[in-house]
TIBATI-915132 format. One record per residue (C-alpha): residue number from 1; x, y, z. Coordinates in Angstrom, 1 decimal. Layout:
N
<mise->NUM u->X v->Y w->Z>
...
% end
This chain:
487
<mise->1 u->18.1 v->12.1 w->57.2>
<mise->2 u->21.8 v->11.9 w->58.1>
<mise->3 u->21.9 v->8.3 w->57.0>
<mise->4 u->20.3 v->9.0 w->53.7>
<mise->5 u->22.5 v->12.1 w->53.0>
<mise->6 u->25.6 v->10.1 w->53.9>
<mise->7 u->24.5 v->7.3 w->51.5>
<mise->8 u->23.9 v->9.9 w->48.8>
<mise->9 u->27.3 v->11.5 w->49.3>
<mise->10 u->29.0 v->8.1 w->49.3>
<mise->11 u->27.2 v->7.0 w->46.2>
<mise->12 u->28.2 v->10.2 w->44.5>
<mise->13 u->31.7 v->9.8 w->45.5>
<mise->14 u->31.8 v->6.1 w->44.2>
<mise->15 u->30.2 v->7.0 w->40.8>
<mise->16 u->32.7 v->7.2 w->38.0>
<mise->17 u->32.1 v->10.4 w->35.9>
<mise->18 u->30.0 v->9.6 w->32.8>
<mise->19 u->30.0 v->11.8 w->29.7>
<mise->20 u->27.2 v->11.9 w->27.2>
<mise->21 u->27.5 v->13.0 w->23.6>
<mise->22 u->24.5 v->14.0 w->21.6>
<mise->23 u->24.0 v->13.8 w->17.8>
<mise->24 u->20.9 v->15.1 w->16.1>
<mise->25 u->19.3 v->13.4 w->13.1>
<mise->26 u->16.2 v->14.1 w->11.0>
<mise->27 u->14.0 v->11.2 w->10.1>
<mise->28 u->11.4 v->11.6 w->7.5>
<mise->29 u->8.7 v->9.0 w->7.0>
<mise->30 u->8.3 v->10.0 w->3.3>
<mise->31 u->11.0 v->10.6 w->0.7>
<mise->32 u->11.3 v->11.7 w->-3.0>
<mise->33 u->12.0 v->8.3 w->-4.4>
<mise->34 u->12.8 v->7.8 w->-8.1>
<mise->35 u->12.8 v->4.1 w->-7.6>
<mise->36 u->9.3 v->4.1 w->-6.2>
<mise->37 u->10.6 v->1.8 w->-3.5>
<mise->38 u->7.2 v->1.9 w->-1.7>
<mise->39 u->6.2 v->-0.8 w->-4.1>
<mise->40 u->8.6 v->-3.1 w->-2.4>
<mise->41 u->8.6 v->-1.7 w->1.2>
<mise->42 u->5.5 v->-0.9 w->3.3>
<mise->43 u->5.2 v->2.8 w->3.4>
<mise->44 u->3.3 v->4.5 w->6.3>
<mise->45 u->0.0 v->6.0 w->5.2>
<mise->46 u->-2.1 v->6.7 w->8.3>
<mise->47 u->-1.2 v->8.4 w->11.5>
<mise->48 u->-0.8 v->5.0 w->13.2>
<mise->49 u->1.5 v->3.9 w->10.4>
<mise->50 u->3.7 v->7.0 w->10.9>
<mise->51 u->3.9 v->6.3 w->14.6>
<mise->52 u->4.9 v->2.7 w->14.0>
<mise->53 u->7.5 v->3.8 w->11.4>
<mise->54 u->9.2 v->6.2 w->13.9>
<mise->55 u->9.0 v->3.6 w->16.7>
<mise->56 u->10.6 v->1.1 w->14.3>
<mise->57 u->13.4 v->3.5 w->13.6>
<mise->58 u->14.1 v->4.1 w->17.3>
<mise->59 u->14.3 v->0.3 w->17.8>
<mise->60 u->16.7 v->0.0 w->14.9>
<mise->61 u->18.9 v->2.8 w->16.4>
<mise->62 u->19.1 v->0.8 w->19.6>
<mise->63 u->19.2 v->-2.6 w->18.0>
<mise->64 u->21.8 v->-5.4 w->18.3>
<mise->65 u->22.8 v->-5.5 w->14.7>
<mise->66 u->23.5 v->-1.7 w->14.5>
<mise->67 u->25.6 v->-1.9 w->17.7>
<mise->68 u->27.6 v->-4.8 w->16.4>
<mise->69 u->28.1 v->-3.2 w->13.0>
<mise->70 u->29.5 v->-0.1 w->14.8>
<mise->71 u->31.9 v->-2.3 w->16.8>
<mise->72 u->33.0 v->-4.0 w->13.7>
<mise->73 u->33.5 v->-0.8 w->11.7>
<mise->74 u->35.5 v->0.9 w->14.5>
<mise->75 u->37.3 v->-2.4 w->15.5>
<mise->76 u->36.6 v->-1.6 w->19.2>
<mise->77 u->35.6 v->-5.0 w->20.4>
<mise->78 u->38.5 v->-5.1 w->22.8>
<mise->79 u->37.9 v->-1.5 w->24.2>
<mise->80 u->37.9 v->-1.6 w->28.0>
<mise->81 u->34.5 v->-0.1 w->28.3>
<mise->82 u->33.0 v->-2.5 w->25.8>
<mise->83 u->34.7 v->-5.6 w->27.1>
<mise->84 u->33.6 v->-5.2 w->30.7>
<mise->85 u->37.0 v->-4.3 w->32.1>
<mise->86 u->35.8 v->-0.8 w->33.1>
<mise->87 u->32.4 v->-0.7 w->34.8>
<mise->88 u->30.4 v->1.9 w->36.7>
<mise->89 u->30.8 v->1.7 w->40.4>
<mise->90 u->27.9 v->1.9 w->42.9>
<mise->91 u->27.3 v->1.5 w->46.5>
<mise->92 u->25.2 v->-1.6 w->46.1>
<mise->93 u->27.7 v->-3.0 w->43.6>
<mise->94 u->30.5 v->-2.4 w->46.0>
<mise->95 u->28.7 v->-4.2 w->48.8>
<mise->96 u->27.9 v->-7.1 w->46.5>
<mise->97 u->31.6 v->-7.3 w->45.3>
<mise->98 u->33.0 v->-7.1 w->48.8>
<mise->99 u->32.7 v->-10.9 w->49.6>
<mise->100 u->34.4 v->-11.7 w->46.3>
<mise->101 u->37.2 v->-9.4 w->47.0>
<mise->102 u->37.7 v->-10.9 w->50.3>
<mise->103 u->37.7 v->-14.4 w->48.8>
<mise->104 u->40.2 v->-13.2 w->46.2>
<mise->105 u->42.8 v->-12.7 w->48.9>
<mise->106 u->43.1 v->-16.4 w->49.4>
<mise->107 u->44.5 v->-18.7 w->46.8>
<mise->108 u->41.9 v->-20.7 w->44.9>
<mise->109 u->42.6 v->-23.7 w->42.7>
<mise->110 u->42.6 v->-23.0 w->39.0>
<mise->111 u->39.8 v->-24.5 w->36.9>
<mise->112 u->41.1 v->-27.0 w->34.4>
<mise->113 u->40.6 v->-26.0 w->30.8>
<mise->114 u->41.2 v->-29.5 w->29.4>
<mise->115 u->37.6 v->-30.2 w->28.7>
<mise->116 u->36.9 v->-26.7 w->27.1>
<mise->117 u->37.1 v->-26.7 w->23.3>
<mise->118 u->39.6 v->-24.3 w->21.8>
<mise->119 u->38.0 v->-21.3 w->20.0>
<mise->120 u->39.4 v->-20.0 w->16.8>
<mise->121 u->40.4 v->-16.5 w->16.3>
<mise->122 u->37.3 v->-15.7 w->14.3>
<mise->123 u->35.0 v->-17.3 w->16.9>
<mise->124 u->36.7 v->-15.3 w->19.7>
<mise->125 u->36.4 v->-12.1 w->17.7>
<mise->126 u->32.7 v->-12.8 w->17.0>
<mise->127 u->32.1 v->-13.5 w->20.7>
<mise->128 u->33.9 v->-10.3 w->21.6>
<mise->129 u->32.0 v->-8.3 w->19.0>
<mise->130 u->28.6 v->-9.5 w->20.4>
<mise->131 u->29.7 v->-8.8 w->24.0>
<mise->132 u->30.9 v->-5.3 w->23.0>
<mise->133 u->27.7 v->-4.7 w->21.0>
<mise->134 u->25.6 v->-5.6 w->24.1>
<mise->135 u->27.6 v->-3.1 w->26.2>
<mise->136 u->27.3 v->-0.4 w->23.5>
<mise->137 u->23.5 v->-0.9 w->23.3>
<mise->138 u->23.3 v->-0.2 w->27.0>
<mise->139 u->25.0 v->3.1 w->26.4>
<mise->140 u->22.7 v->4.3 w->23.5>
<mise->141 u->19.7 v->6.4 w->24.3>
<mise->142 u->17.2 v->7.7 w->21.7>
<mise->143 u->15.0 v->10.6 w->22.6>
<mise->144 u->12.7 v->12.2 w->19.9>
<mise->145 u->12.2 v->16.0 w->20.1>
<mise->146 u->8.6 v->17.0 w->20.6>
<mise->147 u->6.7 v->18.4 w->17.6>
<mise->148 u->9.5 v->17.8 w->15.2>
<mise->149 u->11.2 v->15.1 w->13.1>
<mise->150 u->14.5 v->15.5 w->15.0>
<mise->151 u->15.8 v->12.8 w->17.2>
<mise->152 u->18.6 v->13.0 w->19.8>
<mise->153 u->20.9 v->10.0 w->19.7>
<mise->154 u->22.9 v->10.0 w->22.9>
<mise->155 u->25.8 v->7.8 w->23.8>
<mise->156 u->27.4 v->7.6 w->27.3>
<mise->157 u->31.0 v->6.8 w->28.1>
<mise->158 u->33.6 v->7.4 w->30.8>
<mise->159 u->35.7 v->9.1 w->28.1>
<mise->160 u->34.2 v->12.3 w->26.5>
<mise->161 u->36.1 v->11.8 w->23.3>
<mise->162 u->35.0 v->8.2 w->23.0>
<mise->163 u->31.4 v->9.2 w->23.7>
<mise->164 u->31.5 v->11.6 w->20.8>
<mise->165 u->33.1 v->9.1 w->18.6>
<mise->166 u->30.5 v->6.4 w->19.4>
<mise->167 u->27.6 v->8.8 w->18.9>
<mise->168 u->28.8 v->9.9 w->15.4>
<mise->169 u->29.6 v->6.3 w->14.5>
<mise->170 u->26.1 v->5.1 w->15.6>
<mise->171 u->24.4 v->7.8 w->13.4>
<mise->172 u->26.7 v->7.2 w->10.5>
<mise->173 u->26.1 v->3.4 w->10.6>
<mise->174 u->22.3 v->4.0 w->11.0>
<mise->175 u->22.3 v->6.2 w->7.8>
<mise->176 u->24.5 v->3.7 w->5.9>
<mise->177 u->22.4 v->0.7 w->7.0>
<mise->178 u->19.2 v->2.6 w->5.9>
<mise->179 u->20.7 v->3.3 w->2.5>
<mise->180 u->21.9 v->-0.3 w->2.3>
<mise->181 u->18.5 v->-1.7 w->3.1>
<mise->182 u->16.9 v->0.5 w->0.4>
<mise->183 u->19.6 v->-0.6 w->-2.0>
<mise->184 u->19.0 v->-4.2 w->-1.1>
<mise->185 u->15.3 v->-3.7 w->-1.6>
<mise->186 u->16.0 v->-2.3 w->-5.1>
<mise->187 u->18.4 v->-5.2 w->-5.8>
<mise->188 u->15.8 v->-7.7 w->-4.8>
<mise->189 u->13.2 v->-5.9 w->-6.9>
<mise->190 u->15.6 v->-6.1 w->-9.9>
<mise->191 u->16.2 v->-9.8 w->-9.4>
<mise->192 u->12.5 v->-10.4 w->-9.0>
<mise->193 u->11.7 v->-8.4 w->-12.1>
<mise->194 u->14.4 v->-10.1 w->-14.1>
<mise->195 u->13.0 v->-13.5 w->-13.2>
<mise->196 u->9.5 v->-12.4 w->-14.1>
<mise->197 u->10.8 v->-10.9 w->-17.3>
<mise->198 u->12.5 v->-14.2 w->-18.3>
<mise->199 u->9.3 v->-16.1 w->-17.7>
<mise->200 u->7.2 v->-13.5 w->-19.5>
<mise->201 u->9.6 v->-13.6 w->-22.5>
<mise->202 u->9.0 v->-17.4 w->-22.8>
<mise->203 u->5.2 v->-16.9 w->-22.5>
<mise->204 u->5.3 v->-14.1 w->-25.1>
<mise->205 u->7.2 v->-16.2 w->-27.6>
<mise->206 u->4.9 v->-19.2 w->-27.1>
<mise->207 u->1.8 v->-17.0 w->-27.6>
<mise->208 u->3.2 v->-15.4 w->-30.7>
<mise->209 u->4.1 v->-18.8 w->-32.2>
<mise->210 u->0.6 v->-20.2 w->-31.4>
<mise->211 u->-1.0 v->-17.2 w->-33.1>
<mise->212 u->1.2 v->-17.7 w->-36.2>
<mise->213 u->0.5 v->-21.4 w->-36.4>
<mise->214 u->-3.3 v->-20.9 w->-36.1>
<mise->215 u->-3.2 v->-18.2 w->-38.9>
<mise->216 u->-1.2 v->-20.5 w->-41.2>
<mise->217 u->-3.4 v->-23.6 w->-40.6>
<mise->218 u->-6.7 v->-21.8 w->-41.2>
<mise->219 u->-5.5 v->-19.2 w->-43.8>
<mise->220 u->-6.7 v->-16.3 w->-41.7>
<mise->221 u->-3.7 v->-14.0 w->-41.9>
<mise->222 u->-6.1 v->-11.1 w->-42.7>
<mise->223 u->-9.0 v->-12.5 w->-40.7>
<mise->224 u->-10.1 v->-9.2 w->-39.2>
<mise->225 u->-10.2 v->-7.5 w->-42.6>
<mise->226 u->-12.1 v->-10.4 w->-44.1>
<mise->227 u->-14.7 v->-10.3 w->-41.3>
<mise->228 u->-15.2 v->-6.6 w->-41.8>
<mise->229 u->-15.6 v->-7.1 w->-45.6>
<mise->230 u->-18.0 v->-9.9 w->-45.1>
<mise->231 u->-20.1 v->-7.9 w->-42.6>
<mise->232 u->-20.2 v->-5.0 w->-45.0>
<mise->233 u->-21.3 v->-7.2 w->-47.9>
<mise->234 u->-23.9 v->-8.8 w->-45.7>
<mise->235 u->-25.3 v->-5.4 w->-44.7>
<mise->236 u->-25.5 v->-4.3 w->-48.3>
<mise->237 u->-27.3 v->-7.6 w->-49.3>
<mise->238 u->-29.8 v->-7.1 w->-46.5>
<mise->239 u->-30.4 v->-3.5 w->-47.5>
<mise->240 u->-31.0 v->-4.4 w->-51.1>
<mise->241 u->-33.2 v->-7.4 w->-50.0>
<mise->242 u->-35.4 v->-5.1 w->-47.9>
<mise->243 u->-35.7 v->-2.6 w->-50.8>
<mise->244 u->-36.6 v->-5.4 w->-53.3>
<mise->245 u->-39.2 v->-6.8 w->-51.0>
<mise->246 u->-40.8 v->-3.4 w->-50.5>
<mise->247 u->-40.8 v->-2.9 w->-54.3>
<mise->248 u->-42.3 v->-6.4 w->-54.7>
<mise->249 u->-45.1 v->-5.5 w->-52.3>
<mise->250 u->-45.9 v->-2.4 w->-54.3>
<mise->251 u->-45.8 v->-4.0 w->-57.7>
<mise->252 u->-47.7 v->-6.9 w->-56.4>
<mise->253 u->-50.6 v->-4.5 w->-55.7>
<mise->254 u->-50.4 v->-3.3 w->-59.3>
<mise->255 u->-50.5 v->-6.9 w->-60.4>
<mise->256 u->-53.6 v->-7.5 w->-58.4>
<mise->257 u->-55.4 v->-4.5 w->-60.0>
<mise->258 u->-54.3 v->-5.8 w->-63.4>
<mise->259 u->-55.8 v->-9.2 w->-62.6>
<mise->260 u->-59.1 v->-7.4 w->-61.8>
<mise->261 u->-59.1 v->-5.6 w->-65.3>
<mise->262 u->-58.2 v->-2.3 w->-63.7>
<mise->263 u->-54.9 v->-2.0 w->-65.4>
<mise->264 u->-55.7 v->1.5 w->-66.5>
<mise->265 u->-56.0 v->2.7 w->-62.9>
<mise->266 u->-52.5 v->1.6 w->-61.7>
<mise->267 u->-50.1 v->4.4 w->-60.8>
<mise->268 u->-47.6 v->3.8 w->-63.6>
<mise->269 u->-50.4 v->4.2 w->-66.2>
<mise->270 u->-52.0 v->7.1 w->-64.6>
<mise->271 u->-48.7 v->9.0 w->-64.1>
<mise->272 u->-47.3 v->8.2 w->-67.6>
<mise->273 u->-46.4 v->11.4 w->-69.5>
<mise->274 u->-47.0 v->9.9 w->-72.9>
<mise->275 u->-50.5 v->8.8 w->-72.1>
<mise->276 u->-51.2 v->12.2 w->-70.7>
<mise->277 u->-50.0 v->13.9 w->-73.9>
<mise->278 u->-52.2 v->11.6 w->-76.0>
<mise->279 u->-55.2 v->12.3 w->-73.8>
<mise->280 u->-54.5 v->16.0 w->-74.2>
<mise->281 u->-54.5 v->15.6 w->-78.0>
<mise->282 u->-57.6 v->13.6 w->-77.9>
<mise->283 u->-59.3 v->16.2 w->-75.8>
<mise->284 u->-58.4 v->18.9 w->-78.3>
<mise->285 u->-59.7 v->16.8 w->-81.2>
<mise->286 u->-62.9 v->16.0 w->-79.3>
<mise->287 u->-63.5 v->19.7 w->-78.8>
<mise->288 u->-63.0 v->20.4 w->-82.5>
<mise->289 u->-65.2 v->17.5 w->-83.4>
<mise->290 u->-68.0 v->18.7 w->-81.2>
<mise->291 u->-67.8 v->22.1 w->-82.8>
<mise->292 u->-68.0 v->20.8 w->-86.4>
<mise->293 u->-70.7 v->18.2 w->-85.6>
<mise->294 u->-73.1 v->21.0 w->-84.7>
<mise->295 u->-72.8 v->22.5 w->-88.2>
<mise->296 u->-72.0 v->19.5 w->-90.4>
<mise->297 u->-73.2 v->15.9 w->-90.8>
<mise->298 u->-71.1 v->12.9 w->-89.8>
<mise->299 u->-70.1 v->12.2 w->-93.4>
<mise->300 u->-68.5 v->15.6 w->-93.7>
<mise->301 u->-64.8 v->15.0 w->-94.6>
<mise->302 u->-63.4 v->17.1 w->-91.8>
<mise->303 u->-65.6 v->15.3 w->-89.3>
<mise->304 u->-64.5 v->11.9 w->-90.7>
<mise->305 u->-60.9 v->13.0 w->-90.5>
<mise->306 u->-61.3 v->14.0 w->-86.8>
<mise->307 u->-63.0 v->10.7 w->-86.0>
<mise->308 u->-60.1 v->8.9 w->-87.6>
<mise->309 u->-57.5 v->10.9 w->-85.6>
<mise->310 u->-59.4 v->10.3 w->-82.3>
<mise->311 u->-59.6 v->6.6 w->-83.0>
<mise->312 u->-55.9 v->6.5 w->-83.7>
<mise->313 u->-55.1 v->8.3 w->-80.4>
<mise->314 u->-57.3 v->5.8 w->-78.5>
<mise->315 u->-55.4 v->3.0 w->-80.1>
<mise->316 u->-52.1 v->4.6 w->-79.1>
<mise->317 u->-53.4 v->5.1 w->-75.5>
<mise->318 u->-54.5 v->1.5 w->-75.3>
<mise->319 u->-51.2 v->0.3 w->-76.7>
<mise->320 u->-49.3 v->2.4 w->-74.3>
<mise->321 u->-51.3 v->1.1 w->-71.4>
<mise->322 u->-50.6 v->-2.5 w->-72.5>
<mise->323 u->-46.9 v->-1.8 w->-72.7>
<mise->324 u->-46.9 v->-0.4 w->-69.2>
<mise->325 u->-48.9 v->-3.3 w->-67.8>
<mise->326 u->-46.5 v->-5.7 w->-69.5>
<mise->327 u->-43.5 v->-3.9 w->-67.9>
<mise->328 u->-45.2 v->-4.0 w->-64.5>
<mise->329 u->-45.8 v->-7.8 w->-64.8>
<mise->330 u->-42.2 v->-8.3 w->-66.0>
<mise->331 u->-40.9 v->-6.2 w->-63.2>
<mise->332 u->-42.8 v->-8.3 w->-60.7>
<mise->333 u->-41.2 v->-11.4 w->-62.0>
<mise->334 u->-37.8 v->-9.8 w->-62.0>
<mise->335 u->-38.2 v->-8.8 w->-58.4>
<mise->336 u->-39.3 v->-12.3 w->-57.4>
<mise->337 u->-36.2 v->-13.7 w->-59.0>
<mise->338 u->-34.0 v->-11.0 w->-57.5>
<mise->339 u->-35.4 v->-11.6 w->-54.0>
<mise->340 u->-34.8 v->-15.3 w->-54.3>
<mise->341 u->-31.2 v->-14.7 w->-55.4>
<mise->342 u->-30.7 v->-12.1 w->-52.6>
<mise->343 u->-32.0 v->-14.5 w->-50.0>
<mise->344 u->-29.7 v->-17.2 w->-51.1>
<mise->345 u->-26.8 v->-14.7 w->-51.1>
<mise->346 u->-27.6 v->-13.5 w->-47.6>
<mise->347 u->-27.8 v->-17.1 w->-46.3>
<mise->348 u->-24.4 v->-17.9 w->-48.0>
<mise->349 u->-22.9 v->-14.7 w->-46.6>
<mise->350 u->-24.2 v->-15.4 w->-43.1>
<mise->351 u->-22.7 v->-18.8 w->-43.2>
<mise->352 u->-19.4 v->-17.3 w->-44.3>
<mise->353 u->-19.5 v->-14.7 w->-41.5>
<mise->354 u->-20.4 v->-17.3 w->-39.0>
<mise->355 u->-17.5 v->-19.5 w->-40.1>
<mise->356 u->-15.1 v->-16.6 w->-39.9>
<mise->357 u->-16.5 v->-15.6 w->-36.5>
<mise->358 u->-15.9 v->-19.1 w->-35.1>
<mise->359 u->-12.3 v->-18.9 w->-36.4>
<mise->360 u->-12.1 v->-15.4 w->-35.0>
<mise->361 u->-13.0 v->-16.5 w->-31.5>
<mise->362 u->-10.0 v->-18.8 w->-31.3>
<mise->363 u->-7.9 v->-16.3 w->-33.2>
<mise->364 u->-8.9 v->-13.4 w->-30.8>
<mise->365 u->-8.2 v->-15.6 w->-27.8>
<mise->366 u->-4.7 v->-16.2 w->-29.1>
<mise->367 u->-4.2 v->-12.6 w->-30.1>
<mise->368 u->-5.4 v->-11.2 w->-26.7>
<mise->369 u->-3.1 v->-13.6 w->-25.0>
<mise->370 u->-0.3 v->-12.4 w->-27.2>
<mise->371 u->-1.1 v->-8.7 w->-26.7>
<mise->372 u->-1.5 v->-9.2 w->-22.9>
<mise->373 u->1.8 v->-10.9 w->-22.6>
<mise->374 u->3.4 v->-8.3 w->-24.7>
<mise->375 u->2.0 v->-5.5 w->-22.6>
<mise->376 u->3.2 v->-7.2 w->-19.4>
<mise->377 u->6.6 v->-7.8 w->-20.9>
<mise->378 u->6.9 v->-4.2 w->-22.0>
<mise->379 u->5.8 v->-3.0 w->-18.6>
<mise->380 u->8.3 v->-5.2 w->-16.8>
<mise->381 u->11.1 v->-4.3 w->-19.2>
<mise->382 u->10.4 v->-0.6 w->-18.7>
<mise->383 u->10.3 v->-1.0 w->-14.9>
<mise->384 u->13.5 v->-2.9 w->-14.9>
<mise->385 u->15.2 v->-0.2 w->-17.0>
<mise->386 u->13.9 v->2.5 w->-14.6>
<mise->387 u->15.3 v->0.6 w->-11.6>
<mise->388 u->18.6 v->0.0 w->-13.3>
<mise->389 u->18.9 v->3.7 w->-14.3>
<mise->390 u->17.7 v->5.2 w->-11.0>
<mise->391 u->19.3 v->2.6 w->-8.6>
<mise->392 u->21.9 v->5.1 w->-7.3>
<mise->393 u->19.8 v->8.2 w->-7.6>
<mise->394 u->17.4 v->7.7 w->-4.7>
<mise->395 u->17.3 v->10.2 w->-1.9>
<mise->396 u->17.7 v->9.0 w->1.7>
<mise->397 u->15.1 v->10.0 w->4.3>
<mise->398 u->17.7 v->10.2 w->7.1>
<mise->399 u->19.8 v->13.3 w->7.5>
<mise->400 u->22.5 v->14.3 w->10.0>
<mise->401 u->21.6 v->17.7 w->11.5>
<mise->402 u->24.2 v->18.1 w->14.3>
<mise->403 u->27.2 v->15.8 w->14.8>
<mise->404 u->28.2 v->14.9 w->18.3>
<mise->405 u->30.8 v->17.1 w->20.0>
<mise->406 u->33.0 v->16.2 w->22.8>
<mise->407 u->31.1 v->16.9 w->26.1>
<mise->408 u->32.8 v->19.4 w->28.4>
<mise->409 u->31.4 v->18.1 w->31.7>
<mise->410 u->30.0 v->14.8 w->32.9>
<mise->411 u->26.3 v->14.4 w->33.4>
<mise->412 u->26.8 v->11.8 w->36.1>
<mise->413 u->27.1 v->12.0 w->39.0>
<mise->414 u->24.7 v->14.8 w->39.7>
<mise->415 u->25.8 v->15.8 w->43.2>
<mise->416 u->23.1 v->18.4 w->43.8>
<mise->417 u->20.3 v->16.0 w->42.7>
<mise->418 u->21.7 v->13.2 w->44.8>
<mise->419 u->22.0 v->15.3 w->48.0>
<mise->420 u->18.6 v->16.8 w->47.5>
<mise->421 u->17.2 v->13.3 w->46.9>
<mise->422 u->19.0 v->12.1 w->50.1>
<mise->423 u->17.5 v->15.0 w->52.1>
<mise->424 u->14.0 v->14.4 w->50.7>
<mise->425 u->14.2 v->10.6 w->51.4>
<mise->426 u->15.7 v->11.2 w->54.8>
<mise->427 u->13.0 v->13.6 w->55.9>
<mise->428 u->10.2 v->11.4 w->54.5>
<mise->429 u->11.6 v->8.2 w->56.1>
<mise->430 u->12.5 v->10.0 w->59.4>
<mise->431 u->9.0 v->11.4 w->59.7>
<mise->432 u->7.5 v->8.1 w->58.7>
<mise->433 u->9.5 v->6.2 w->61.4>
<mise->434 u->8.6 v->8.7 w->64.0>
<mise->435 u->4.9 v->8.5 w->63.2>
<mise->436 u->5.0 v->4.7 w->63.2>
<mise->437 u->6.8 v->4.6 w->66.6>
<mise->438 u->4.3 v->7.1 w->68.0>
<mise->439 u->1.4 v->5.0 w->66.7>
<mise->440 u->2.9 v->1.8 w->68.2>
<mise->441 u->3.8 v->3.4 w->71.6>
<mise->442 u->1.2 v->2.3 w->74.3>
<mise->443 u->3.1 v->3.6 w->77.4>
<mise->444 u->0.9 v->5.3 w->80.1>
<mise->445 u->2.5 v->8.5 w->81.1>
<mise->446 u->-0.3 v->10.8 w->82.3>
<mise->447 u->-3.5 v->10.6 w->84.4>
<mise->448 u->-5.5 v->11.3 w->81.2>
<mise->449 u->-4.1 v->8.2 w->79.6>
<mise->450 u->-5.4 v->6.1 w->82.6>
<mise->451 u->-8.8 v->7.7 w->82.5>
<mise->452 u->-9.1 v->7.2 w->78.7>
<mise->453 u->-8.0 v->3.6 w->79.1>
<mise->454 u->-10.3 v->2.5 w->81.9>
<mise->455 u->-13.1 v->4.9 w->81.3>
<mise->456 u->-13.2 v->6.0 w->85.0>
<mise->457 u->-12.0 v->9.2 w->86.7>
<mise->458 u->-8.8 v->9.0 w->88.8>
<mise->459 u->-9.4 v->9.5 w->92.6>
<mise->460 u->-5.7 v->10.1 w->93.4>
<mise->461 u->-2.1 v->9.3 w->92.9>
<mise->462 u->0.3 v->7.2 w->94.9>
<mise->463 u->3.8 v->7.8 w->93.8>
<mise->464 u->6.3 v->5.0 w->93.3>
<mise->465 u->9.2 v->5.3 w->95.7>
<mise->466 u->12.4 v->3.2 w->95.6>
<mise->467 u->14.1 v->2.6 w->99.0>
<mise->468 u->17.6 v->1.2 w->99.2>
<mise->469 u->19.0 v->0.2 w->102.5>
<mise->470 u->22.3 v->-1.3 w->102.8>
<mise->471 u->23.1 v->-3.3 w->105.8>
<mise->472 u->26.4 v->-4.9 w->106.3>
<mise->473 u->26.1 v->-7.8 w->108.6>
<mise->474 u->28.6 v->-10.7 w->108.2>
<mise->475 u->29.8 v->-9.3 w->104.9>
<mise->476 u->26.2 v->-9.7 w->103.4>
<mise->477 u->24.2 v->-7.0 w->101.6>
<mise->478 u->20.4 v->-6.8 w->101.7>
<mise->479 u->18.3 v->-4.7 w->99.4>
<mise->480 u->14.8 v->-3.8 w->100.1>
<mise->481 u->12.5 v->-2.3 w->97.6>
<mise->482 u->9.0 v->-1.3 w->98.1>
<mise->483 u->6.7 v->-0.6 w->95.2>
<mise->484 u->3.6 v->1.4 w->95.4>
<mise->485 u->0.7 v->0.7 w->93.2>
<mise->486 u->-1.7 v->3.4 w->92.2>
<mise->487 u->-5.4 v->2.6 w->92.6>
% end
């Protein structure tokens, strides 16, 4: 225990005081973005994606590029802490450095620099920046706060003011680099969209020219309107053809009845108003004739007059029937001629519509290509304008909550913790060594040890006695020693 406590005290005494400054930042995995930058950067969606996003941000905070950018911005590549001139002391390090310090006392031959190539100022500065960045990375520690989006960015240094300066510089550079990456993403998007827009403009002009050339060659500037008119005319012709064919069927039935000498029974004759009027007159005259014929003979002048009138009416009825039958037959012939003409017109119109449709296929292909290219061009142009307008209006998802302040006391060395650790290790190791020695000790000290070893009871004890006799005879000394052995 004394050894370990001494080591702890010595290690505490050798440790150079280290100060740690803490800056607090808030990191949001989502942001109100006018640029809709998620189209160009992978945005976390699931829980696993959010965890990967935050882990990525922690790695960026402790990354090489960020540390070197801080060194470049502050121009501290030659700072003693970052160039390796000032290092932390430790007991183990002191023991390792002891042989080198002893050797440094003696003169050593200088190494010739003849074969080494000379470095330019820029190369030396770059080398110093990388070395300083490596030292700075070892001083940065990122610890997220539980159940929040806040992150502690801690930077250690032997100088409290320098620790606060480094912590604030790391956070500022992290925010600036984040904004720069987002700006670069927007710039790349603009360049990409501009290239796509140029290609789309050429494609749009080519599609427009192809459409115009096709319309001029085929005379179809108003193709769609002509197709609609032809379709409407074709529908009208088909409608009229259907009606004419229905009328022809009906009149054909009348024609058949006429051929069978039943012309008086066809509907146009039966429903004719003039014939009905004549038949009414005939019926009245017949009634009067029947009344007179009962009182007078057939040569009676009134009866003769009535017979003459009835005969005249019958003649008119027959003539009217013949006229109607002639009209029906003429209508049948007219319908036949009309149907033939309508069928020819329908065939001609169908051929015209088919020809226009064939032209329309190619025309529509060219028109759809033109409209598609125009929509794509308009969309790209609108998106490019949005990016150009909103390039500087995006909101960062990183915010500085608390800037680092100069620490008032070092956090290393922790004297109390070191001494308690030395005490704990000393007690544990001390008890462990004692138990190991006790376990390895096979010395026989008591009678019970003998009985347990040989498995027999002890009958008695014979003590070991050492006798020393000194006899001086002729200047000589004789020592006698008797040993007793226990049985």
